[in-house]
N, C-alpha and C positions, 0 to 999 in steps of 0.2 A: 899413245899418246892423246888422243881425241877422247877418249874416257877422260883421262885426267883432267885436258884442258874442261872437259864439261863440268867434273867435278870441281875445278877452281872455277869457273862461271859459275854455277849455283852458289858459292862461298862469297858469290859478291867482285870477283876480282874479273876484269876485263881482260879477253884475251884477242888478239888478232893471229889470224892465220893466210897466209897464201897456200891454195889448194887449189889444182887442177882436177881432180874427180870430184864429177859434180854430186856422184851419189853419195860420195862421204860427206860433201858440203851440206846436201840437202839433211841428213842425218844430225849430222853434228850443230848445224851454224844457226844461231838466229835471227841474222840478219846479214845476207851476202851482198856482195858488189858483182855483177855480170859486167867483165871487161872485153872488149874489140880494140885490138891494137893499140893497147896502151891507153882507149876512152871509154869511160864509162859508161854502159848501155844503159843499166837498170839497177837501181838499190831496193832492199827493203830484204823483208821477209823470203826467204828458199820460195815458200811455194808462191809468191808473189813475180817473184824474177824470174826463176825455173820455169817459164813458160814454152811450151814447144815451139810455137812461132817463133818467138825470141831466140833458142837455142839454134834452131833451123837456119835461123839468117847469120848469126853468128858465127857458127862451125861448119855452116854451107853441109849438115847432115838432116837425116829423116830423124825424128825423135818420138820413141811413145813413152808415155808414163804411165804409169802402174800404182798401185797404193802397196804395201806392204800389211802383214797382219797387225802390225801396231801403228797405222795411219801413216807411215812416214813414204816419201814419193821414192819411187825407182825409177831409172833412166836407164833405156836402149837407143844404142842409134847405130844407124847404118847410112850405108852411102845413098844418095840419090841416083836414081836410075839414070844413064845418058842416053 
């Protein structure tokens, strides 16, 4: 489905998707909005929005960000030690 959305976007169509998988959002979205309890925290390009410090704050986890072979971001999350 996301490949189809990407294809349609490249044809000039506007696509809006609500997705909770940040790795998929970072791979496919041109622009993202990071929400916390219904409020916008940050919006812009995925690489601007999905910053480890923001993700840590919003989701209460520790975030590691690595880059894939094609230059996309890949996130790993783990619980904070108590």
